[in-house]
LUMNU-181091 format. One record per atom (N, C-alpha, C): chain; x, y, z; residue in three letters; residue number from 1; atom name. Coordinates in pm, 1 decimal, m for minus. Last residue first. Layout:
<rs>
  chain        xx        yy        zz  res    n  atom
      A         X         Y         Z  Ala  NUM    CA
...
</rs>
This chain:
<rs>
  chain        xx        yy        zz  res    n  atom
      A    1523.0   m1046.6    m855.2  Val  181     N
      A    1564.9    m916.9    m799.5  Val  181    CA
      A    1708.0    m871.7    m853.7  Val  181     C
      A    1304.5   m1229.7    m930.5  Asp  180     N
      A    1401.9   m1175.0   m1016.0  Asp  180    CA
      A    1429.8   m1042.7    m955.0  Asp  180     C
      A    1229.0   m1514.7    m722.9  Ala  179     N
      A    1207.5   m1367.1    m743.8  Ala  179    CA
      A    1326.6   m1314.9    m833.6  Ala  179     C
      A    1209.7   m1769.8    m639.6  Asp  178     N
      A    1221.8   m1742.8    m791.7  Asp  178    CA
      A    1209.8   m1595.6    m823.9  Asp  178     C
      A    1175.2   m1791.9    m368.2  Thr  177     N
      A    1302.6   m1827.2    m425.4  Thr  177    CA
      A    1329.8   m1782.4    m568.1  Thr  177     C
      A    1007.2   m1701.9     m98.6  Val  176     N
      A    1011.3   m1661.2    m241.3  Val  176    CA
      A    1152.1   m1678.2    m298.7  Val  176     C
      A     990.0   m1744.7     168.6  Gly  175     N
      A     972.8   m1854.4      80.4  Gly  175    CA
      A     968.8   m1831.6     m67.2  Gly  175     C
      A    1061.8   m1541.4     322.0  Glu  174     N
      A     924.8   m1570.2     308.8  Glu  174    CA
      A     887.0   m1677.7     220.2  Glu  174     C
      A    1339.7   m1549.8     306.5  Lys  173     N
      A    1278.6   m1587.9     435.7  Lys  173    CA
      A    1132.7   m1602.5     422.2  Lys  173     C
      A    1354.7   m1450.7      38.9  Glu  172     N
      A    1386.5   m1594.2      70.2  Glu  172    CA
      A    1341.6   m1633.2     205.1  Glu  172     C
      A    1311.3   m1187.3      90.3  Leu  171     N
      A    1207.7   m1262.8       4.6  Leu  171    CA
      A    1237.1   m1416.4      35.6  Leu  171     C
      A    1528.6   m1109.5     227.7  Glu  170     N
      A    1407.8   m1113.7     292.3  Glu  170    CA
      A    1298.1   m1191.5     219.5  Glu  170     C
      A    1729.0   m1151.4      27.5  Arg  169     N
      A    1738.2   m1224.3     159.5  Arg  169    CA
      A    1599.2   m1226.7     224.9  Arg  169     C
      A    1644.3    m968.5    m153.9  Arg  168     N
      A    1655.8   m1104.3    m194.5  Arg  168    CA
      A    1651.4   m1192.5     m73.7  Arg  168     C
      A    1692.2    m726.3      m5.3  Leu  167     N
      A    1545.0    m764.4     m48.1  Leu  167    CA
      A    1543.1    m921.2     m86.7  Leu  167     C
      A    1966.4    m723.7       5.6  Ser  166     N
      A    1875.7    m727.3     128.1  Ser  166    CA
      A    1731.1    m773.9      99.5  Ser  166     C
      A    2035.6    m719.7    m272.3  Lys  165     N
      A    2074.5    m828.4    m185.5  Lys  165    CA
      A    1989.3    m838.2     m64.6  Lys  165     C
      A    1908.0    m470.9    m341.5  Lys  164     N
      A    1867.3    m601.0    m409.8  Lys  164    CA
      A    1910.9    m713.7    m317.3  Lys  164     C
      A    2065.1    m299.4    m178.2  Gly  163     N
      A    1909.3    m306.7    m158.0  Gly  163    CA
      A    1866.8    m446.2    m220.9  Gly  163     C
      A    2308.5    m326.4    m289.8  Asn  162     N
      A    2288.6    m367.4    m147.7  Asn  162    CA
      A    2141.3    m390.7    m112.0  Asn  162     C
      A    2260.8    m209.2    m531.5  Met  161     N
      A    2313.7    m352.4    m532.6  Met  161    CA
      A    2294.1    m398.0    m395.4  Met  161     C
      A    2146.8      35.8    m477.8  Leu  160     N
      A    2067.8     m55.7    m552.4  Leu  160    CA
      A    2131.7    m195.5    m539.7  Leu  160     C
      A    2369.1     145.7    m333.1  Leu  159     N
      A    2230.4     145.3    m267.2  Leu  159    CA
      A    2150.7      38.9    m339.4  Leu  159     C
      A    2564.2     155.2    m536.9  Asn  158     N
      A    2572.3      81.4    m420.6  Asn  158    CA
      A    2446.7      55.4    m346.5  Asn  158     C
      A    2433.0     326.8    m713.5  Asp  157     N
      A    2470.2     205.1    m766.2  Asp  157    CA
      A    2495.2     114.4    m646.2  Asp  157     C
      A    2420.0     562.0    m558.2  Ile  156     N
      A    2291.5     496.9    m595.6  Ile  156    CA
      A    2321.8     349.0    m643.0  Ile  156     C
      A    2689.7     613.0    m535.6  Lys  155     N
      A    2606.4     572.3    m413.3  Lys  155    CA
      A    2470.6     515.2    m445.0  Lys  155     C
      A    2751.7     684.0    m798.3  Lys  154     N
      A    2798.5     563.0    m739.6  Lys  154    CA
      A    2740.0     518.0    m618.5  Lys  154     C
      A    2616.4     921.5    m826.2  Lys  153     N
      A    2564.0     803.6    m902.3  Lys  153    CA
      A    2633.9     672.5    m851.4  Lys  153     C
      A    2565.2    1067.2    m493.8  Thr  152     N
      A    2638.6    1055.3    m624.3  Thr  152    CA
      A    2581.7     928.2    m691.5  Thr  152     C
      A    2268.4    1234.8    m363.3  Cys  151     N
      A    2402.1    1166.8    m357.3  Cys  151    CA
      A    2457.3    1144.2    m490.8  Cys  151     C
      A    2002.6    1320.7    m341.8  Gly  150     N
      A    2109.2    1409.9    m299.3  Gly  150    CA
      A    2247.8    1333.7    m268.9  Gly  150     C
      A    1781.1    1195.3    m437.6  Met  149     N
      A    1832.2    1143.5    m312.1  Met  149    CA
      A    1951.6    1228.2    m250.2  Met  149     C
      A    1763.8    1310.3    m689.4  Val  148     N
      A    1657.4    1315.7    m594.6  Val  148    CA
      A    1691.3    1283.3    m456.5  Val  148     C
      A    2006.6    1248.7    m797.1  Ser  147     N
      A    1972.2    1389.2    m790.7  Ser  147    CA
      A    1852.9    1399.1    m681.4  Ser  147     C
      A    1997.5     979.7    m817.9  Ala  146     N
      A    2107.7    1042.5    m737.8  Ala  146    CA
      A    2057.1    1185.7    m705.3  Ala  146     C
      A    1799.0     944.9    m992.4  Ala  145     N
      A    1773.7     900.9    m859.4  Ala  145    CA
      A    1872.0     958.3    m765.9  Ala  145     C
      A    1919.2    1060.9   m1218.8  Gln  144     N
      A    1805.1    1125.8   m1178.3  Gln  144    CA
      A    1774.9    1086.2   m1028.2  Gln  144     C
      A    2137.8     881.7   m1255.3  Glu  143     N
      A    2162.7    1026.1   m1239.5  Glu  143    CA
      A    2040.7    1097.1   m1178.6  Glu  143     C
      A    1996.1     630.8   m1305.2  Tyr  142     N
      A    2092.1     647.5   m1192.2  Tyr  142    CA
      A    2111.4     794.4   m1162.0  Tyr  142     C
      A    1650.8     726.5   m1394.2  Ser  141     N
      A    1784.1     687.7   m1426.9  Ser  141    CA
      A    1867.3     694.6   m1293.3  Ser  141     C
      A    1330.6     605.3   m1289.6  Leu  140     N
      A    1433.9     704.3   m1285.5  Leu  140    CA
      A    1571.4     655.4   m1329.9  Leu  140     C
      A    1112.6     443.1   m1250.2  Gly  139     N
      A    1176.6     441.0   m1369.8  Gly  139    CA
      A    1285.9     554.1   m1393.3  Gly  139     C
      A     964.9     392.8   m1019.8  Met  138     N
      A     947.8     526.5   m1089.3  Met  138    CA
      A    1020.9     529.4   m1216.7  Met  138     C
      A    1048.2     127.5    m973.6  Phe  137     N
      A     897.3     158.3    m979.7  Phe  137    CA
      A     875.1     292.3   m1052.0  Phe  137     C
      A    1338.6     127.9    m994.3  Tyr  136     N
      A    1247.7      29.9   m1049.8  Tyr  136    CA
      A    1104.9      61.5   m1072.1  Tyr  136     C
      A    1432.0     384.6    m880.5  Phe  135     N
      A    1488.2     318.7   m1001.2  Phe  135    CA
      A    1390.9     225.0   m1072.5  Phe  135     C
      A    1268.4     445.2    m653.2  Leu  134     N
      A    1296.4     546.0    m758.8  Leu  134    CA
      A    1340.0     484.0    m893.7  Leu  134     C
      A    1275.8     196.4    m511.6  Trp  133     N
      A    1156.2     251.6    m557.3  Trp  133    CA
      A    1172.2     350.3    m668.1  Trp  133     C
      A    1546.0     169.3    m455.2  Leu  132     N
      A    1481.7      71.0    m542.3  Leu  132    CA
      A    1350.4     117.8    m593.3  Leu  132     C
      A    1588.8     392.7    m285.4  Ala  131     N
      A    1661.9     380.4    m412.3  Ala  131    CA
      A    1589.1     277.3    m506.9  Ala  131     C
      A    1406.7     331.1     m82.1  Glu  130     N
      A    1384.2     454.6    m162.6  Glu  130    CA
      A    1465.9     440.2    m291.3  Glu  130     C
      A    1529.7     109.4      27.8  Arg  129     N
      A    1386.8     103.9     m15.9  Arg  129    CA
      A    1366.1     217.7    m116.3  Arg  129     C
      A    1776.6     196.2     105.7  Tyr  128     N
      A    1773.8      91.8       4.9  Tyr  128    CA
      A    1623.2      96.9     m58.3  Tyr  128     C
      A    1697.4     373.8     291.2  Gln  127     N
      A    1770.9     423.0     182.0  Gln  127    CA
      A    1764.5     322.0      68.5  Gln  127     C
      A    1579.4     199.0     496.7  Pro  126     N
      A    1497.4     301.1     418.1  Pro  126    CA
      A    1570.4     361.5     294.0  Pro  126     C
      A    1656.6    m144.4     486.6  Ala  125     N
      A    1695.7      m2.5     526.5  Ala  125    CA
      A    1616.9      93.4     435.3  Ala  125     C
      A    1377.7    m376.2     500.5  Ile  124     N
      A    1514.8    m327.6     459.6  Ile  124    CA
      A    1526.8    m184.1     492.0  Ile  124     C
      A    1122.3    m432.5     565.6  Arg  123     N
      A    1229.7    m475.3     651.2  Arg  123    CA
      A    1368.9    m430.3     622.7  Arg  123     C
      A     959.4    m342.6     369.4  Gly  122     N
      A     949.3    m285.8     496.1  Gly  122    CA
      A    1053.3    m321.5     597.9  Gly  122     C
      A    1007.7    m526.3     170.8  Leu  121     N
      A    1055.7    m400.7     151.4  Leu  121    CA
      A    1062.2    m315.6     280.1  Leu  121     C
      A     858.3    m738.2     277.0  Cys  120     N
      A    1003.5    m751.8     272.3  Cys  120    CA
      A    1066.5    m617.1     252.6  Cys  120     C
      A     592.2    m644.0     246.9  Lys  119     N
      A     636.0    m680.8     389.9  Lys  119    CA
      A     790.2    m682.6     384.6  Lys  119     C
      A     592.4    m604.0     m24.8  His  118     N
      A     573.9    m483.4      60.3  His  118    CA
      A     627.1    m508.9     201.3  His  118     C
      A     609.1    m862.1    m116.5  Leu  117     N
      A     700.6    m768.4    m152.6  Leu  117    CA
      A     700.1    m647.2     m57.9  Leu  117     C
      A     380.9    m972.2     m14.6  Ile  116     N
      A     498.8   m1019.1      37.9  Ile  116    CA
      A     619.3    m927.1      10.5  Ile  116     C
      A     185.0    m831.7    m161.7  Ala  115     N
      A     184.6    m819.9     m13.8  Ala  115    CA
      A     320.6    m870.8      36.5  Ala  115     C
      A     259.4    m909.5    m419.0  Thr  114     N
      A     277.6    m782.6    m382.1  Thr  114    CA
      A     287.0    m750.8    m230.6  Thr  114     C
      A     189.9   m1184.6    m409.8  Arg  113     N
      A     332.2   m1144.6    m427.7  Arg  113    CA
      A     359.2   m1008.9    m391.6  Arg  113     C
      A     m87.6   m1149.7    m375.8  Glu  112     N
      A     m13.5   m1212.8    m277.9  Glu  112    CA
      A     130.0   m1186.5    m280.1  Glu  112     C
      A    m143.7   m1019.9    m613.9  Ser  111     N
      A    m175.8    m943.9    m499.4  Ser  111    CA
      A     m97.3   m1020.0    m377.1  Ser  111     C
      A     m67.5   m1214.7    m811.4  Lys  110     N
      A       6.1   m1086.6    m798.0  Lys  110    CA
      A     m25.6   m1004.5    m666.9  Lys  110     C
      A    m273.6   m1408.1    m740.5  Tyr  109     N
      A    m131.2   m1431.5    m725.8  Tyr  109    CA
      A     m36.2   m1311.2    m717.2  Tyr  109     C
      A    m498.5   m1250.0    m808.2  Ala  108     N
      A    m483.3   m1302.9    m661.0  Ala  108    CA
      A    m321.5   m1337.8    m637.1  Ala  108     C
      A    m456.9   m1216.5   m1080.1  Thr  107     N
      A    m466.0   m1107.3    m983.2  Thr  107    CA
      A    m457.0   m1142.3    m840.4  Thr  107     C
      A    m463.6   m1479.0   m1179.3  Asp  106     N
      A    m343.2   m1391.8   m1185.6  Asp  106    CA
      A    m344.7   m1273.1   m1094.7  Asp  106     C
      A    m726.8   m1530.1   m1119.0  Glu  105     N
      A    m614.7   m1605.9   m1059.0  Glu  105    CA
      A    m492.5   m1539.4   m1054.1  Glu  105     C
      A    m867.5   m1344.3   m1269.1  Pro  104     N
      A    m881.9   m1340.9   m1122.1  Pro  104    CA
      A    m770.2   m1419.8   m1052.7  Pro  104     C
      A    m646.1   m1210.3   m1531.9  Ser  103     N
      A    m751.1   m1298.7   m1475.8  Ser  103    CA
      A    m761.2   m1292.4   m1331.3  Ser  103     C
      A    m547.2    m861.9   m1493.9  Asp  102     N
      A    m546.6    m994.6   m1555.4  Asp  102    CA
      A    m663.3   m1082.5   m1515.2  Asp  102     C
      A    m456.9    m539.7   m1522.5  Gly  101     N
      A    m569.3    m622.8   m1492.7  Gly  101    CA
      A    m556.5    m759.2   m1569.8  Gly  101     C
      A    m131.9    m445.3   m1386.2  Ser  100     N
      A    m233.1    m455.0   m1496.5  Ser  100    CA
      A    m343.9    m541.5   m1456.9  Ser  100     C
      A     m70.5    m233.9   m1104.7  Ser   99     N
      A     m61.1    m361.1   m1180.8  Ser   99    CA
      A    m159.6    m370.6   m1276.6  Ser   99     C
      A      99.1      m4.2    m884.9  Pro   98     N
      A       9.6     m25.7    m997.4  Pro   98    CA
      A      39.5    m166.4   m1069.9  Pro   98     C
      A      96.4     m46.0    m550.0  Ile   97     N
      A     185.3     m58.7    m662.4  Ile   97    CA
      A      94.9     m89.6    m783.8  Ile   97     C
      A     m10.8      72.3    m263.8  Asp   96     N
      A     m57.4      65.8    m402.8  Asp   96    CA
      A      60.3      62.8    m500.0  Asp   96     C
      A      89.6     108.7      m3.5  Glu   95     N
      A      31.9     m21.4     m40.5  Glu   95    CA
      A      m7.7     m27.8    m189.4  Glu   95     C
      A     411.1     285.4      m2.1  Gly   94     N
      A     274.3     259.1      28.1  Gly   94    CA
      A     217.8     124.8     m22.2  Gly   94     C
      A     718.3     250.1     150.5  Ile   93     N
      A     644.7     236.6      23.6  Ile   93    CA
      A     504.8     205.0      61.0  Ile   93     C
      A     891.8     490.7     331.3  Glu   92     N
      A     822.3     366.0     335.3  Glu   92    CA
      A     735.8     371.2     207.4  Glu   92     C
      A    1163.7     651.4     460.7  Phe   91     N
      A    1083.3     636.7     337.5  Phe   91    CA
      A    1014.4     500.3     352.6  Phe   91     C
      A    1202.4     899.6     713.9  Glu   90     N
      A    1196.2     768.8     675.7  Glu   90    CA
      A    1114.4     741.1     552.5  Glu   90     C
      A    1303.9    1123.9     956.7  Gln   89     N
      A    1291.4    1110.0     805.6  Gln   89    CA
      A    1298.8     964.9     778.6  Gln   89     C
      A    1155.8    1294.8    1232.3  Arg   88     N
      A    1242.2    1204.6    1165.6  Arg   88    CA
      A    1207.2    1189.4    1026.9  Arg   88     C
      A     956.6    1450.2    1352.6  Gly   87     N
      A    1091.5    1472.7    1404.8  Gly   87    CA
      A    1193.6    1356.7    1339.4  Gly   87     C
      A     690.5    1466.4    1282.9  Phe   86     N
      A     735.5    1347.4    1357.0  Phe   86    CA
      A     876.2    1355.8    1405.3  Phe   86     C
      A     627.9    1707.9    1160.0  Arg   85     N
      A     528.4    1631.9    1232.6  Arg   85    CA
      A     591.1    1527.1    1314.9  Arg   85     C
      A     877.3    1790.6    1057.2  Thr   84     N
      A     796.3    1887.3    1128.3  Thr   84    CA
      A     691.0    1820.5    1204.2  Thr   84     C
      A     958.1    1572.2     912.3  Arg   83     N
      A    1045.6    1615.2    1020.4  Arg   83    CA
      A     960.7    1707.4    1116.1  Arg   83     C
      A     749.4    1563.5     706.3  Trp   82     N
      A     776.3    1457.7     797.0  Trp   82    CA
      A     853.4    1503.2     922.6  Trp   82     C
      A     788.0    1821.2     575.2  Met   81     N
      A     659.6    1795.7     642.6  Met   81    CA
      A     687.2    1676.4     755.4  Met   81     C
      A    1044.5    1768.8     478.9  Arg   80     N
      A    1023.2    1882.0     566.9  Arg   80    CA
      A     899.1    1872.0     648.4  Arg   80     C
      A     997.8    1555.6     315.1  Cys   79     N
      A    1094.8    1539.5     438.0  Cys   79    CA
      A    1069.7    1655.9     531.3  Cys   79     C
      A     831.0    1670.9     129.8  Ala   78     N
      A     789.9    1564.0     203.9  Ala   78    CA
      A     871.3    1535.4     340.2  Ala   78     C
      A    1003.1    1852.7       8.9  Lys   77     N
      A     886.7    1902.8      65.2  Lys   77    CA
      A     829.5    1794.5     165.4  Lys   77     C
      A    1200.5    1685.6     m94.5  Asn   76     N
      A    1243.5    1782.4       8.2  Asn   76    CA
      A    1117.2    1841.3      87.3  Asn   76     C
      A    1054.3    1532.7    m273.5  Arg   75     N
      A    1114.1    1466.3    m165.4  Arg   75    CA
      A    1156.7    1575.8     m59.7  Arg   75     C
      A     988.5    1726.7    m456.4  Ala   74     N
      A     870.8    1668.1    m386.9  Ala   74    CA
      A     941.9    1595.0    m258.0  Ala   74     C
      A    1230.5    1806.0    m565.5  Met   73     N
      A    1144.8    1897.7    m488.8  Met   73    CA
      A    1038.9    1840.4    m397.2  Met   73     C
      A    1290.2    1561.6    m680.4  Arg   72     N
      A    1372.0    1613.4    m576.8  Arg   72    CA
      A    1298.5    1718.7    m489.1  Arg   72     C
      A    1077.7    1536.4    m861.7  Phe   71     N
      A    1090.8    1435.0    m754.8  Phe   71    CA
      A    1181.9    1481.0    m645.3  Phe   71     C
      A    1161.5    1759.1   m1039.8  Leu   70     N
      A    1019.7    1741.2    m976.0  Leu   70    CA
      A    1026.7    1650.1    m845.9  Leu   70     C
      A    1423.9    1690.9   m1124.9  Tyr   69     N
      A    1385.1    1810.0   m1045.4  Tyr   69    CA
      A    1258.4    1802.5    m966.4  Tyr   69     C
      A    1369.0    1449.0   m1246.3  Ala   68     N
      A    1457.0    1453.1   m1131.6  Ala   68    CA
      A    1432.9    1569.9   m1052.1  Ala   68     C
      A    1203.8    1545.4   m1464.3  Arg   67     N
      A    1163.2    1453.3   m1370.4  Arg   67    CA
      A    1246.1    1447.8   m1240.0  Arg   67     C
      A    1385.8    1738.2   m1586.6  Phe   66     N
      A    1266.5    1773.3   m1539.5  Phe   66    CA
      A    1201.2    1687.2   m1423.7  Phe   66     C
      A    1634.2    1695.2   m1721.8  Arg   65     N
      A    1633.1    1701.1   m1574.0  Arg   65    CA
      A    1492.4    1723.6   m1509.7  Arg   65     C
      A    1678.3    1740.7   m1990.1  Gly   64     N
      A    1671.1    1600.0   m1935.5  Gly   64    CA
      A    1658.1    1592.2   m1793.9  Gly   64     C
      A    1834.3    2044.0   m1937.8  Glu   63     N
      A    1791.1    1947.5   m2034.7  Glu   63    CA
      A    1792.5    1813.9   m1973.0  Glu   63     C
      A    1740.7    2208.4   m1614.5  Gly   62     N
      A    1837.8    2167.4   m1725.5  Gly   62    CA
      A    1767.0    2066.6   m1821.0  Gly   62     C
      A    1523.6    2474.3   m1566.7  Ile   61     N
      A    1546.7    2322.2   m1545.4  Ile   61    CA
      A    1637.0    2274.5   m1654.6  Ile   61     C
      A    1445.5    2752.7   m1408.0  Ala   60     N
      A    1527.0    2712.0   m1521.2  Ala   60    CA
      A    1566.5    2561.9   m1487.5  Ala   60     C
      A    1099.8    2771.8   m1310.5  Pro   59     N
      A    1249.8    2762.9   m1283.1  Pro   59    CA
      A    1318.7    2723.2   m1403.6  Pro   59     C
      A     834.3    2892.7   m1272.9  Lys   58     N
      A     902.2    2868.9   m1397.8  Lys   58    CA
      A    1043.6    2854.2   m1386.5  Lys   58     C
      A     654.7    2959.7   m1082.9  Asn   57     N
      A     790.5    3022.2   m1076.5  Asn   57    CA
      A     860.4    3008.2   m1201.3  Asn   57     C
      A     410.2    2808.8   m1166.2  Val   56     N
      A     414.3    2954.9   m1141.0  Val   56    CA
      A     547.5    3015.8   m1148.4  Val   56     C
      A     507.7    2547.6   m1220.8  Leu   55     N
      A     422.2    2620.7   m1317.3  Leu   55    CA
      A     406.5    2768.2   m1292.7  Leu   55     C
      A     652.6    2481.4    m979.7  Ile   54     N
      A     713.0    2471.5   m1117.1  Ile   54    CA
      A     645.7    2563.2   m1212.8  Ile   54     C
      A     468.5    2528.2    m768.7  Val   53     N
      A     598.2    2596.8    m778.1  Val   53    CA
      A     661.1    2605.2    m910.2  Val   53     C
      A     256.4    2357.1    m857.2  Thr   52     N
      A     239.9    2505.7    m834.4  Thr   52    CA
      A     374.4    2577.5    m855.5  Thr   52     C
      A     384.6    2110.4    m832.4  Phe   51     N
      A     354.1    2160.1    m972.4  Phe   51    CA
      A     319.3    2315.2    m967.7  Phe   51     C
      A     402.9    2115.7    m547.8  Cys   50     N
      A     535.5    2096.7    m635.1  Cys   50    CA
      A     495.1    2155.3    m784.7  Cys   50     C
      A     139.9    2121.3    m470.5  Asp   49     N
      A     232.9    2228.0    m432.4  Asp   49    CA
      A     358.3    2222.2    m520.0  Asp   49     C
      A      39.0    1881.6    m560.4  Leu   48     N
      A      m9.6    2008.3    m621.3  Leu   48    CA
      A      81.7    2122.1    m599.7  Leu   48     C
      A     193.4    1710.5    m395.2  Met   47     N
      A     208.4    1705.0    m535.5  Met   47    CA
      A     154.5    1831.9    m602.0  Met   47     C
      A      85.3    1793.0    m148.7  Leu   46     N
      A     232.6    1816.3    m168.7  Leu   46    CA
      A     259.2    1805.6    m328.6  Leu   46     C
      A    m179.9    1693.5    m172.7  Asp   45     N
      A    m141.1    1844.5    m146.7  Asp   45    CA
      A      m5.1    1874.5    m182.6  Asp   45     C
      A    m123.5    1421.5    m211.4  Glu   44     N
      A    m186.4    1501.9    m316.1  Glu   44    CA
      A    m164.8    1640.6    m294.8  Glu   44     C
      A     m16.4    1373.9      52.3  Ala   43     N
      A      59.2    1349.4     m69.1  Ala   43    CA
      A       2.4    1424.5    m189.7  Ala   43     C
      A    m231.8    1425.9     212.8  Asp   42     N
      A    m115.9    1512.7     229.8  Asp   42    CA
      A     m26.3    1496.2     103.9  Asp   42     C
      A    m402.1    1213.5     129.9  Gln   41     N
      A    m444.8    1355.8     110.2  Gln   41    CA
      A    m317.2    1449.0     124.1  Gln   41     C
      A    m265.5     987.5     190.5  Glu   40     N
      A    m295.2    1009.6      52.9  Glu   40    CA
      A    m336.8    1167.7      27.0  Glu   40     C
      A      m3.7     955.2     401.3  Ser   39     N
      A    m149.4    1008.3     392.1  Ser   39    CA
      A    m156.8    1041.7     250.4  Ser   39     C
      A     272.8     922.1     452.1  His   38     N
      A     174.3     811.2     498.2  His   38    CA
      A      22.2     858.1     497.9  His   38     C
      A     486.5    1056.6     374.4  Val   37     N
      A     394.5    1127.8     463.2  Val   37    CA
      A     275.6    1039.0     513.4  Val   37     C
      A     633.3     878.1     205.7  Phe   36     N
      A     703.8     960.0     309.6  Phe   36    CA
      A     597.8    1001.4     416.3  Phe   36     C
      A     459.5     751.0      41.3  Gly   35     N
      A     559.2     668.9      97.5  Gly   35    CA
      A     628.5     739.9     215.6  Gly   35     C
      A     340.7     962.7     m85.3  Ala   34     N
      A     258.9     887.2       5.2  Ala   34    CA
      A     363.9     797.9      95.7  Ala   34     C
      A     520.4    1039.5    m283.7  Leu   33     N
      A     506.7    1122.2    m165.3  Leu   33    CA
      A     432.0    1049.9     m49.3  Leu   33     C
      A     478.5     823.0    m465.3  Tyr   32     N
      A     612.9     847.0    m407.4  Tyr   32    CA
      A     602.3     929.5    m277.3  Tyr   32     C
      A     218.7     880.8    m529.5  Ala   31     N
      A     246.9     739.9    m472.9  Ala   31    CA
      A     385.5     767.2    m399.3  Ala   31     C
      A     245.9    1129.3    m652.9  Thr   30     N
      A     162.1    1118.5    m534.1  Thr   30    CA
      A     197.6     983.8    m460.0  Thr   30     C
      A     403.2    1061.7    m865.4  Leu   29     N
      A     449.3    1154.1    m767.1  Leu   29    CA
      A     372.9    1148.4    m644.0  Leu   29     C
      A     223.8     908.2   m1013.4  Ser   28     N
      A     352.5     848.3    m961.8  Ser   28    CA
      A     408.9     929.5    m853.7  Ser   28     C
      A      21.5    1088.6   m1071.5  Asp   27     N
      A      m7.2     954.4   m1003.0  Asp   27    CA
      A     118.2     907.6    m929.7  Asp   27     C
      A     139.9    1305.9   m1201.3  Ala   26     N
      A      60.4    1323.2   m1091.4  Ala   26    CA
      A      41.2    1199.0   m1004.5  Ala   26     C
      A     275.8    1294.7   m1447.4  Tyr   25     N
      A     346.3    1264.5   m1325.4  Tyr   25    CA
      A     271.6    1270.9   m1201.0  Tyr   25     C
      A     112.7    1353.5   m1662.2  Arg   24     N
      A     206.2    1254.8   m1679.4  Arg   24    CA
      A     270.4    1216.2   m1548.8  Arg   24     C
      A     m42.1    1565.2   m1571.9  Ile   23     N
      A    m115.5    1441.8   m1594.4  Ile   23    CA
      A      m5.8    1332.3   m1598.2  Ile   23     C
      A     165.0    1757.1   m1581.6  Met   22     N
      A      97.2    1722.8   m1454.0  Met   22    CA
      A      30.0    1592.4   m1462.3  Met   22     C
      A     214.3    1771.3   m1851.4  Leu   21     N
      A     321.5    1730.2   m1758.3  Leu   21    CA
      A     261.3    1689.2   m1625.1  Leu   21     C
      A     m31.4    1863.2   m1934.1  Gln   20     N
      A      23.5    1736.9   m1978.1  Gln   20    CA
      A     123.2    1688.1   m1885.5  Gln   20     C
      A     m36.7    2121.8   m1827.0  Asp   19     N
      A    m130.8    2021.0   m1788.8  Asp   19    CA
      A     m93.9    1878.9   m1822.9  Asp   19     C
      A     177.1    2235.4   m1976.0  Gly   18     N
      A     185.3    2227.6   m1824.2  Gly   18    CA
      A      82.6    2121.0   m1774.3  Gly   18     C
      A      54.8    2222.6   m2223.8  Ala   17     N
      A     172.4    2153.9   m2204.0  Ala   17    CA
      A     194.3    2139.2   m2051.0  Ala   17     C
      A    m159.3    2413.1   m2202.5  Ser   16     N
      A    m192.8    2275.6   m2213.3  Ser   16    CA
      A     m69.9    2177.8   m2192.3  Ser   16     C
      A     m30.5    2655.6   m2209.1  Arg   15     N
      A     m87.7    2606.1   m2084.1  Arg   15    CA
      A    m116.7    2459.6   m2084.2  Arg   15     C
      A     212.6    2784.1   m2369.6  Asp   14     N
      A     116.4    2681.0   m2405.8  Asp   14    CA
      A      82.3    2613.4   m2264.2  Asp   14     C
      A     427.0    2972.9   m2322.9  Gly   13     N
      A     282.8    3020.7   m2309.2  Gly   13    CA
      A     177.3    2911.6   m2344.7  Gly   13     C
      A     674.3    2885.9   m2316.6  Asp   12     N
      A     643.3    2984.9   m2433.1  Asp   12    CA
      A     491.0    3018.1   m2430.4  Asp   12     C
      A     662.8    2725.8   m2096.9  Leu   11     N
      A     738.2    2830.5   m2078.9  Leu   11    CA
      A     710.7    2946.2   m2188.8  Leu   11     C
      A     539.2    2500.3   m2237.6  Tyr   10     N
      A     467.9    2571.4   m2133.6  Tyr   10    CA
      A     538.5    2703.9   m2101.6  Tyr   10     C
      A     750.7    2426.4   m2413.3  Arg    9     N
      A     613.3    2486.6   m2471.6  Arg    9    CA
      A     532.8    2563.2   m2364.4  Arg    9     C
      A     923.9    2341.8   m2222.4  Arg    8     N
      A     955.4    2458.6   m2305.1  Arg    8    CA
      A     825.9    2516.3   m2373.1  Arg    8     C
      A     786.6    2119.6   m2131.9  Tyr    7     N
      A     821.4    2233.3   m2040.0  Tyr    7    CA
      A     861.4    2355.8   m2112.8  Tyr    7     C
      A     765.6    1960.4   m2359.7  Leu    6     N
      A     645.3    2006.2   m2289.3  Leu    6    CA
      A     678.6    2123.4   m2204.4  Leu    6     C
      A    1035.9    1913.5   m2409.1  Glu    5     N
      A     963.0    1985.1   m2500.9  Glu    5    CA
      A     838.4    2036.4   m2451.7  Glu    5     C
      A    1115.8    1776.0   m2165.5  Asp    4     N
      A    1180.0    1909.1   m2207.1  Asp    4    CA
      A    1095.5    1978.5   m2304.4  Asp    4     C
      A     958.9    1545.6   m2180.8  Asp    3     N
      A     934.6    1641.4   m2074.2  Asp    3    CA
      A     985.5    1778.7   m2113.8  Asp    3     C
      A     856.1    1475.4   m2531.4  Ser    2     N
      A     955.7    1471.1   m2414.2  Ser    2    CA
      A     903.4    1570.7   m2310.0  Ser    2     C
      A     582.8    1324.5   m2674.0  Met    1     N
      A     662.8    1449.9   m2657.1  Met    1    CA
      A     736.1    1443.2   m2535.3  Met    1     C
</rs>
């Protein structure tokens, strides 16, 4: 069932549809928020706050925009928290990128590659990092990522293109030449 259908059902009084939306996005939204606030507890609190706002206030969300609306609200809340605490806004990717369970050798290899990826992502510009995260890890469309970051589709295209170039250069510095970036 699509996000739109679930949200419509929730608005019509089906509380389980709201629960399904929360289950669908809780982990990925918490991981995204942790990249801003650097605290799993704060990220979980912000995630719950976002769902509380949506499920209590029941805002009018355009067709096909639920995920972008949710992530945009989360980003705004995280930025507000980050500015309040530290006086700056910067996006960093947390340590946990979900991976599937494989053999111990595959797991070790993936773990090493993930560590290198994190190291390299930490070296590129924060806007590139966030655009790459939203598009590749969160699976948002160009339009949705643009909405979350508060910019145009063309800017997202440029951020992704330049981010991939920067990431590729950093990966090559680490000896990773076969990366599909």
